[in-house]
KOLZA-397009 format. One line per field, with one value per residue (C-alpha): residue number from 1; chain; residue in three letters; x, y, z. Coordinates in steps of 0.02 Angstrom, whole numbers, plus 50000, padded with zeros to 5 digits. Layout:
<nodes>
seq c(NUM, ...)
mol c(A, ...)
type c(Ala, ...)
c1 c(X, ...)
c2 c(Y, ...)
c3 c(Z, ...)
</nodes>
This chain:
<nodes>
seq c(1, 2, 3, 4, 5, 6, 7, 8, 9, 10, 11, 12, 13, 14, 15, 16, 17, 18, 19, 20, 21, 22, 23, 24, 25, 26, 27, 28, 29, 30, 31, 32, 33, 34, 35, 36, 37, 38, 39, 40, 41, 42, 43, 44, 45, 46, 47, 48, 49, 50, 51, 52, 53, 54, 55, 56, 57, 58, 59, 60, 61, 62, 63, 64, 65, 66, 67, 68, 69, 70, 71, 72, 73, 74, 75, 76, 77, 78, 79, 80, 81, 82, 83, 84, 85, 86, 87, 88, 89, 90, 91, 92, 93, 94, 95, 96, 97, 98, 99, 100, 101, 102, 103, 104, 105, 106, 107, 108, 109, 110, 111, 112, 113, 114, 115, 116, 117, 118, 119, 120, 121, 122, 123, 124, 125, 126, 127, 128, 129, 130, 131, 132, 133, 134, 135, 136, 137, 138, 139, 140, 141, 142, 143, 144, 145, 146, 147, 148, 149, 150, 151, 152, 153, 154, 155, 156, 157, 158, 159, 160, 161, 162, 163, 164, 165, 166, 167, 168, 169, 170, 171, 172, 173, 174, 175, 176, 177, 178, 179, 180, 181, 182, 183, 184, 185, 186, 187, 188, 189, 190, 191, 192, 193, 194, 195, 196, 197, 198, 199, 200, 201, 202, 203, 204, 205, 206, 207, 208, 209, 210, 211, 212, 213, 214, 215, 216, 217, 218, 219, 220, 221, 222, 223, 224, 225, 226, 227, 228, 229, 230, 231, 232, 233, 234, 235, 236, 237, 238, 239, 240, 241, 242, 243, 244, 245, 246, 247, 248, 249, 250, 251, 252, 253, 254, 255, 256, 257, 258, 259, 260, 261, 262, 263, 264, 265, 266, 267, 268, 269, 270)
mol c(A, A, A, A, A, A, A, A, A, A, A, A, A, A, A, A, A, A, A, A, A, A, A, A, A, A, A, A, A, A, A, A, A, A, A, A, A, A, A, A, A, A, A, A, A, A, A, A, A, A, A, A, A, A, A, A, A, A, A, A, A, A, A, A, A, A, A, A, A, A, A, A, A, A, A, A, A, A, A, A, A, A, A, A, A, A, A, A, A, A, A, A, A, A, A, A, A, A, A, A, A, A, A, A, A, A, A, A, A, A, A, A, A, A, A, A, A, A, A, A, A, A, A, A, A, A, A, A, A, A, A, A, A, A, A, A, A, A, A, A, A, A, A, A, A, A, A, A, A, A, A, A, A, A, A, A, A, A, A, A, A, A, A, A, A, A, A, A, A, A, A, A, A, A, A, A, A, A, A, A, A, A, A, A, A, A, A, A, A, A, A, A, A, A, A, A, A, A, A, A, A, A, A, A, A, A, A, A, A, A, A, A, A, A, A, A, A, A, A, A, A, A, A, A, A, A, A, A, A, A, A, A, A, A, A, A, A, A, A, A, A, A, A, A, A, A, A, A, A, A, A, A, A, A, A, A, A, A, A, A, A, A, A, A, A, A, A, A, A, A)
type c(Met, Lys, Gln, Ser, Leu, Ala, Arg, Arg, Asn, His, Ile, Ala, Arg, Gln, Gln, Gly, Glu, His, Leu, His, Asp, Phe, Ala, Gln, Ile, Leu, Ile, Gly, Leu, Lys, Gly, Lys, Thr, Asp, Cys, Val, Phe, Asn, Gln, Thr, Ser, Gly, Gln, Val, Ser, Ser, Gly, Lys, Leu, Ala, Ile, Ala, Pro, Gln, Ser, Glu, Met, His, Leu, Phe, Asn, Gly, Leu, Asn, Asp, His, Ser, Glu, Leu, Leu, Val, Ile, Asp, Leu, Ala, Pro, Ala, Asp, Pro, Tyr, Ile, Gln, Ala, Leu, Glu, Gln, Ser, Cys, Asn, Leu, Ser, Phe, Lys, Ala, Thr, Ile, Leu, Asn, Ala, Pro, Ala, Phe, Ile, Ser, Leu, Ala, Pro, Glu, Met, Leu, Pro, Met, Leu, Glu, Phe, Ala, Ala, Leu, Gln, Leu, Thr, Lys, Ser, Glu, Gln, Pro, Met, Asn, Gln, Gln, Ser, Arg, Tyr, Gln, Ile, Asn, Cys, Gln, Leu, Ile, Thr, Leu, Phe, Met, Thr, Gln, Leu, Cys, Gln, Gln, Tyr, Ser, Ser, Ser, Thr, Thr, Ser, Ser, Gln, His, Pro, Arg, Leu, Asn, Gln, Gln, Gln, Leu, Asn, Gln, Tyr, Ile, Asp, Gln, His, Leu, Ala, Thr, Pro, Pro, Asp, Asn, Arg, Thr, Leu, Ala, Gln, Ala, Met, Asn, Leu, Ser, Glu, Ser, His, Phe, Tyr, Cys, Leu, Cys, Gln, Gln, Ala, Phe, Gly, Gln, Thr, Pro, Gln, Gln, Tyr, Met, Leu, Ser, Arg, Arg, Met, His, Arg, Ala, Arg, Phe, Leu, Leu, His, Asn, Ser, Asp, Ile, Ser, Leu, Thr, Met, Leu, Ala, Asn, Glu, Leu, Gly, Phe, Ser, Asp, Ala, Ser, Ser, Phe, Ser, Arg, Ala, Phe, Lys, Arg, Cys, Phe, Asn, Ile, Ser, Pro, Gly, Gln, Ala, Arg, Lys, Ser, Leu, Arg, Glu, Ser, His, His)
c1 c(49640, 49789, 49901, 49956, 49926, 49994, 49881, 49815, 49662, 49584, 49491, 49443, 49305, 49231, 49200, 49169, 49177, 49302, 49320, 49424, 49517, 49692, 49788, 49816, 49957, 49879, 50000, 49975, 50023, 49916, 49802, 49736, 49624, 49559, 49566, 49476, 49501, 49403, 49537, 49637, 49617, 49736, 49769, 49858, 49951, 50107, 50244, 50135, 50045, 49906, 49918, 49751, 49772, 49665, 49496, 49510, 49365, 49411, 49333, 49403, 49363, 49452, 49474, 49525, 49461, 49628, 49651, 49756, 49826, 49934, 49864, 49948, 49835, 49941, 49865, 49911, 49940, 50045, 50211, 50288, 50253, 50305, 50464, 50481, 50439, 50587, 50710, 50669, 50666, 50490, 50310, 50211, 50060, 50146, 50253, 50211, 50038, 49987, 49882, 49835, 49963, 50003, 50190, 50294, 50410, 50580, 50633, 50728, 50578, 50487, 50556, 50513, 50312, 50334, 50427, 50282, 50153, 50251, 50257, 50078, 50031, 50133, 50044, 49869, 49930, 49912, 50049, 50087, 50033, 50215, 50261, 50126, 50159, 50341, 50293, 50184, 50329, 50443, 50356, 50282, 50457, 50515, 50384, 50385, 50572, 50568, 50433, 50529, 50684, 50592, 50510, 50682, 50756, 50629, 50625, 50811, 50803, 50664, 50670, 50589, 50668, 50774, 50689, 50689, 50728, 50717, 50536, 50490, 50540, 50446, 50292, 50297, 50339, 50191, 50078, 50127, 49963, 49875, 50006, 49989, 49981, 50091, 49993, 49974, 50162, 50192, 50056, 50145, 50317, 50251, 50284, 50188, 50151, 50256, 50412, 50398, 50406, 50549, 50645, 50623, 50689, 50847, 50869, 50847, 50841, 50650, 50481, 50394, 50301, 50445, 50536, 50398, 50386, 50576, 50552, 50389, 50502, 50658, 50526, 50456, 50622, 50653, 50504, 50540, 50691, 50648, 50469, 50353, 50220, 50125, 50131, 49947, 49969, 50119, 50042, 49906, 50023, 50131, 49962, 49942, 49782, 49840, 49982, 49996, 50012, 50137, 50242, 50252, 50314, 50439, 50506, 50516, 50619, 50732, 50728, 50678, 50513, 50473, 50467, 50648, 50711, 50645, 50720, 50902, 50911, 50876, 51009, 51134, 51116, 51131)
c2 c(52696, 52817, 52780, 52621, 52583, 52468, 52441, 52335, 52242, 52165, 52020, 51923, 51798, 51916, 51830, 51913, 51929, 52059, 52097, 52250, 52352, 52338, 52194, 52150, 52081, 51987, 51946, 51846, 51953, 51849, 51715, 51617, 51671, 51560, 51644, 51557, 51610, 51541, 51398, 51375, 51413, 51424, 51485, 51647, 51655, 51733, 51727, 51670, 51783, 51761, 51853, 51937, 51988, 52144, 52100, 51915, 51874, 51815, 51756, 51785, 51700, 51745, 51589, 51666, 51814, 51906, 51861, 52006, 52044, 52166, 52223, 52297, 52385, 52404, 52538, 52496, 52682, 52735, 52813, 52738, 52562, 52587, 52657, 52495, 52376, 52467, 52447, 52273, 52233, 52161, 52194, 52144, 52110, 51997, 51899, 51890, 51971, 51857, 51737, 51702, 51623, 51577, 51597, 51582, 51731, 51691, 51661, 51817, 51915, 51860, 51999, 52121, 52087, 52159, 52298, 52328, 52316, 52445, 52558, 52555, 52571, 52745, 52789, 52780, 52916, 53105, 53154, 53229, 53175, 53164, 53057, 52939, 52921, 52886, 52739, 52660, 52678, 52603, 52450, 52422, 52409, 52302, 52166, 52181, 52175, 52021, 51948, 52001, 51913, 51750, 51746, 51784, 51645, 51521, 51572, 51549, 51372, 51303, 51158, 51240, 51246, 51395, 51506, 51446, 51604, 51510, 51438, 51605, 51716, 51584, 51607, 51797, 51809, 51694, 51817, 51985, 52054, 51995, 52019, 51899, 51948, 51889, 51740, 51685, 51696, 51598, 51461, 51444, 51433, 51295, 51412, 51502, 51698, 51756, 51640, 51683, 51869, 51838, 51739, 51872, 52008, 51894, 51845, 52009, 52145, 52183, 52132, 52011, 52153, 52263, 52113, 52074, 52268, 52266, 52110, 52183, 52342, 52255, 52153, 52329, 52391, 52243, 52247, 52440, 52396, 52244, 52281, 52432, 52383, 52539, 52606, 52570, 52382, 52377, 52429, 52306, 52150, 52204, 52236, 52417, 52497, 52620, 52697, 52840, 52740, 52615, 52772, 52840, 52662, 52645, 52813, 52787, 52632, 52704, 52902, 52909, 52894, 52741, 52862, 52929, 52749, 52670, 52818, 52815, 52629, 52628, 52770, 52672, 52551, 52654)
c3 c(48670, 48622, 48761, 48839, 49028, 49155, 49307, 49446, 49428, 49588, 49497, 49680, 49607, 49490, 49309, 49130, 48954, 48873, 48690, 48641, 48498, 48583, 48644, 48830, 48934, 49090, 49216, 49372, 49541, 49673, 49671, 49518, 49370, 49231, 49059, 48912, 48724, 48578, 48541, 48706, 48884, 49043, 49210, 49269, 49429, 49503, 49365, 49234, 49102, 48962, 48796, 48738, 48547, 48473, 48460, 48530, 48643, 48817, 48966, 49137, 49316, 49471, 49584, 49734, 49850, 49834, 49638, 49570, 49385, 49316, 49162, 49019, 48890, 48721, 48623, 48433, 48377, 48544, 48483, 48630, 48576, 48408, 48466, 48570, 48435, 48338, 48474, 48489, 48297, 48308, 48249, 48403, 48326, 48193, 48327, 48517, 48499, 48361, 48450, 48617, 48727, 48920, 48948, 49121, 49142, 49161, 49361, 49369, 49323, 49473, 49593, 49458, 49495, 49668, 49605, 49479, 49600, 49710, 49570, 49517, 49703, 49687, 49525, 49614, 49736, 49695, 49560, 49396, 49242, 49195, 49339, 49300, 49118, 49172, 49284, 49128, 49019, 49139, 49170, 48998, 48949, 49070, 49028, 48838, 48811, 48928, 48818, 48659, 48727, 48767, 48596, 48511, 48610, 48572, 48382, 48380, 48459, 48366, 48244, 48104, 47940, 47864, 47748, 47568, 47473, 47304, 47348, 47414, 47256, 47161, 47243, 47242, 47073, 47022, 47129, 47060, 47012, 47186, 47314, 47456, 47640, 47775, 47822, 47648, 47619, 47778, 47727, 47566, 47657, 47784, 47925, 48063, 48025, 48178, 48133, 47950, 47999, 48115, 47974, 47841, 47958, 47993, 47802, 47718, 47855, 47793, 47832, 47709, 47640, 47598, 47539, 47414, 47361, 47331, 47216, 47110, 47090, 47016, 46909, 46842, 46807, 46708, 46603, 46578, 46502, 46390, 46341, 46280, 46405, 46453, 46630, 46653, 46605, 46702, 46863, 46837, 46811, 46974, 47083, 47094, 47065, 46940, 46849, 46979, 47136, 47037, 46988, 47173, 47231, 47093, 47123, 47316, 47285, 47141, 47165, 46975, 46894, 46780, 46634, 46663, 46704, 46537, 46443, 46546, 46532, 46338, 46309, 46407, 46278, 46130)
</nodes>
């Protein structure tokens, strides 16, 4: 699926099992629908929603003849979704779409459900593709920005400790040769992956991987200045597959090649 889509789904008393390579937001419009994931389960009704992450098996079961959902299919490679992530300053996959969840929409959002249902009914009528796309974007923006606001609010008010930068730096420095992923870093900090990601953005203005790469690059510059280590050995010590990939990363960071950096640093001390 290349383009995200908002749609009405009349579940009625149907039941079934789903698994797909994109995330979904299942919002209750009418009636009630049971939704079951591997580790959790709950009910979706008017004003309540379920988050089905990408590749997460889930079962559904409509409990009323008039059970109906507003479904938002989120294509991960959709440029519109990527732009929305930038405007919200969040990675959806690492935060609100990280794990199955059941959420109640803010009370002021309830009238918007009726508006959304009306807009989607319009989109079922004959109209040009541009108008249908605009309705999709309108509704996806409406609900995703609301989820972002609720996520940010709950994160800000949570009782998790602040990010310990000294502890984080120490852990990164101990694993330069095998850079850990976000989940491993979060576990080392005793934080959930989504909260750790958010704290990094707040503290450094960078994602965890960007921050870790910056630290690796500054370690590289130190070694270039203070040792005769070859670029191949340096690349290996810092977790790069070869000297070429290391050199490209270094140049992106400092706008100078490792060889030029070594030469200029040493000349400045003669």
